C-alpha positions in Angstrom: 68.4 136.8 113.6 67.9 135.2 110.0 70.0 138.5 108.2 72.4 137.2 110.8 72.7 133.4 110.0 72.9 134.1 106.6 76.2 136.2 107.2 77.3 133.8 108.6 76.3 131.1 106.1 77.9 133.6 103.4 81.3 134.0 105.7 81.7 130.2 106.0 81.6 129.5 102.3 84.0 132.1 101.7 86.4 131.0 103.6 86.6 127.7 102.8 86.6 129.3 99.2 89.9 131.0 99.9 91.1 128.0 101.6 90.8 126.0 98.2 92.0 128.5 96.7 94.6 129.4 98.0 95.5 125.3 97.9 94.7 124.7 94.5 97.3 128.6 94.2 100.0 126.1 96.3 99.5 122.8 94.6 99.1 123.4 90.6 98.0 119.9 89.9 98.2 118.6 86.3 96.2 116.2 85.4 98.3 113.4 85.0 99.6 114.4 88.9 96.2 113.8 90.1 95.2 110.4 88.7 98.7 109.1 90.2 97.4 110.6 93.5 94.4 108.9 93.0 96.5 105.5 92.6 98.6 105.7 95.2 96.1 106.6 97.8 94.0 104.0 96.1 96.7 101.8 97.0 97.5 102.4 100.4 93.9 101.7 101.4 94.2 98.8 99.2 97.5 97.5 101.4 95.4 98.6 104.9 92.9 96.0 103.6 95.1 92.6 101.6 96.3 90.1 102.6 100.1 91.4 103.3 102.7 90.7 105.7 103.5 93.7 108.0 106.6 94.3 106.2 104.3 94.5 102.9 102.0 96.9 104.1 104.6 99.4 106.0 106.8 99.5 102.8 103.7 99.4 100.7 103.0 102.6 102.4 105.6 104.6 103.3 106.6 104.1 99.0 103.7 105.7 98.4 103.4 108.2 101.5 106.8 109.4 99.3 105.4 109.6 96.0 102.5 111.6 97.2 105.2 113.7 98.4 107.1 114.1 95.9 104.4 114.8 93.8 103.0 117.8 95.8 106.3 119.4 96.7 107.0 119.1 92.7 104.1 120.7 91.6 104.7 123.8 93.9 108.4 124.3 93.6 108.2 123.5 89.9 105.4 126.8 89.9 107.3 129.0 92.9 111.2 128.6 91.8 110.1 128.5 87.7 113.8 127.2 88.2 114.1 124.3 85.4 116.1 122.0 87.3 112.6 120.8 89.2 109.8 121.6 86.0 112.6 118.8 84.3 111.8 116.6 87.2 108.1 116.8 87.8 108.2 115.7 83.7 110.6 112.5 84.3 109.1 111.1 87.4 106.3 109.5 86.2 108.8 107.1 84.7 109.7 105.9 88.0 105.9 105.6 89.1 105.0 103.6 86.5 107.6 101.4 88.3 106.2 101.5 91.6 102.7 101.2 90.2 103.4 98.2 88.2 105.5 96.9 91.6 102.6 97.1 94.0 99.9 96.0 91.7 101.6 92.5 92.0 101.9 92.5 95.2 97.9 93.3 95.5 97.2 89.8 93.3 96.3 86.6 94.8 96.8 83.7 92.2 94.3 81.2 91.1 95.5 77.8 91.0 93.0 75.9 88.8 93.8 78.3 85.8 90.5 78.7 84.6 90.9 82.1 83.1 94.8 80.2 81.2 93.0 77.7 79.8 90.0 79.7 78.4 92.9 82.4 76.5 95.3 79.8 75.7 92.0 78.2 72.7 91.9 81.7 71.2 95.0 81.5 70.9 96.1 78.8 69.8 93.0 79.1 67.0 95.3 81.8 65.6 99.1 80.8 66.6 98.8 77.2 64.7 96.4 78.1 61.7 98.6 77.0 58.7 99.0 80.6 57.4 101.0 82.1 60.7 102.8 78.5 60.7 103.3 79.5 57.6 105.0 83.1 57.8 106.9 82.1 61.1 109.2 79.1 58.6 109.5 81.2 56.4 111.2 84.1 58.0 113.0 82.7 60.0 114.6 83.2 62.1 114.5 86.5 61.5 110.8 87.7 62.4 111.5 86.0 65.0 115.1 88.3 66.7 112.9 90.7 65.1 109.7 90.3 67.5 111.9 89.5 70.7 113.8 92.7 69.8 111.2 94.6 70.3 109.9 93.2 73.2 112.7 94.1 74.7 112.6 97.4 73.6 109.0 98.0 74.4 110.7 99.2 78.1 112.3 102.6 76.7 109.3 103.6 74.2 107.5 105.5 76.8 110.3 107.6 77.6 111.6 107.7 74.5 108.3 109.0 73.3 108.5 111.8 76.1 112.4 112.7 74.9 110.9 113.1 71.5 108.3 116.0 72.8 111.0 117.0 74.9 113.1 117.4 72.1 111.1 118.8 70.1 109.4 121.6 72.7 112.9 122.8 72.7 113.2 124.0 68.6 109.5 124.9 68.0 105.8 125.7 69.2 103.5 122.7 69.7 99.8 123.4 68.3 100.2 127.0 70.4 100.6 124.7 73.5 103.2 125.6 76.4 105.6 122.6 77.1 103.9 121.7 80.2 100.5 121.2 78.5 102.3 118.6 76.2 103.8 117.2 78.8 100.9 116.9 81.3 98.6 114.8 77.6 101.4 112.7 77.2 100.8 112.0 80.8 97.8 112.1 81.4 96.6 109.7 78.2 99.9 107.1 79.4 99.0 107.1 83.3 95.4 106.8 82.3 95.8 103.4 79.8 98.7 102.0 82.3 96.8 103.5 86.4 93.4 101.1 84.6 95.8 98.3 83.8 97.2 97.8 87.0 94.2 98.6 88.5 92.1 95.9 87.1 94.4 93.4 87.0 94.0 92.2 90.5 90.8 90.7 89.1 92.1 88.5 85.8 94.9 86.0 87.5 96.9 84.7 85.2 100.2 82.8 84.9 101.9 83.6 81.9 101.3 81.0 78.4 105.2 80.9 78.2 105.9 79.4 81.8 102.3 77.1 81.9 102.2 75.8 78.7 105.5 75.8 76.6 103.9 76.3 73.6 106.3 78.6 71.5 104.9 78.5 67.9 106.9 78.1 65.0 110.8 76.8 64.3 113.2 76.4 67.2 115.7 79.7 66.5 118.6 81.2 68.3 117.1 82.2 71.9 119.5 84.6 72.6 117.5 87.6 73.0 114.4 85.7 73.8 117.0 84.2 77.1 117.9 88.2 77.1 113.6 89.6 77.6 112.8 85.8 80.5 116.5 86.9 81.4 115.2 90.6 82.5 111.1 89.0 83.2 112.4 86.4 85.8 114.7 89.3 88.1 111.8 92.5 87.5 108.7 91.3 86.2 105.5 90.6 89.3 105.7 86.8 87.6 102.1 86.8 86.6 100.5 87.7 83.4 98.4 91.8 83.4 95.3 91.6 81.4 95.1 94.1 80.2 98.5 93.7 78.7 100.4 96.7 80.2 102.8 96.6 77.7 100.2 96.8 75.0 98.1 99.2 76.6 102.0 101.9 77.5 103.1 101.9 73.7 99.8 102.2 72.1 99.1 105.6 74.5 102.5 106.7 73.8 102.7 106.0 69.8 99.1 107.8 69.5 100.0 110.5 72.6 102.9 111.5 70.1 100.6 111.4 67.3 99.0 114.6 68.7 101.9 116.7 67.9 104.5 114.4 66.4 102.6 112.9 62.9 106.3 111.5 61.8 107.7 110.2 64.8 104.0 109.4 66.5 103.9 106.8 62.6 107.4 105.1 64.1 106.6 105.3 67.7 102.5 103.4 65.9 104.7 100.3 64.0 106.7 99.8 66.9 103.6 99.6 69.1 102.7 96.9 66.9 105.5 94.9 67.3 105.5 94.7 70.8 101.7 93.3 70.3 102.6 90.7 67.8 106.2 89.7 69.7 103.9 89.4 73.2 102.1 87.0 71.4 104.0 84.9 69.3 107.1 85.3 72.2 104.0 84.5 75.0 104.9 86.9 77.1 100.8 88.0 76.6 97.8 85.8 75.3 96.4 87.6 72.4 93.1 88.4 74.8 95.4 90.4 77.0 97.4 92.3 73.7 93.9 93.4 72.5 92.1 94.1 75.9 95.9 96.7 76.2 95.7 98.2 72.9 92.3 99.4 73.5 92.8 100.8 76.7 95.7 102.4 75.1 93.4 104.3 72.3 90.5 104.8 75.1 93.3 106.4 77.6 94.6 109.1 74.1 91.0 109.7 73.0 89.8 112.2 75.6 92.7 114.9 74.8 92.2 114.4 71.3 
């Protein structure tokens, strides 16, 4: 009887293992795709318990189910057909998933009408931005420094796809450390998505209002606002109208620069300068508090460290 029970136990275990192997072979998910599945699954659960309208809840659940289905389908199609089209779609899909994740995180935020965190963070900003050296540099380099920073804030949006594009081009013409194209792309997206998803996950816990809206405290002399108006229009149309802590902009571009640096040091160095410029622009332009920016940079660095 005991032998029969043992044999039955091992039979059940073997069947379970066989099913797990079958699923793994069908859906060969990258690490970055697993992160995306966890994030969108979390949002589905959060949408069911958050204070949302029925329409918002249905939209969130529907969009996330589509995102999950796409990830699973591409992980299967790309492997089974070996088609370049599906592999390229798979490589670039996270660019769209980032936008979806950002918009969804904003729906889960409950604003704080007292602005306690805002008043705490702005004290640190004023200690820096009103320092005579900072004011002196802004005055001496006006208007070129201000325009430079506003331009780089605008350019933070294409920096992530530019980072992936540089790796894709390099893969076409050479070998990146003996890594396959899939491994390189997965390493890149694992770093970037880890940084961004972390920011989006904890963002609702830190309700903040952008200082440019709450305090109107742009430092330094006034300059031609053409680039600032462009940035303000984009934020007015497409942002969640809140200040993300840690800064997703800074976390994303920092992770991008360091992830590219691992394979393409020269390109990574250029992107690092760009990331530093974006970080400075977020504080100068009052798009973020300095605390957001520093925290975002640390998150971006931490996201890359496990892959080094």
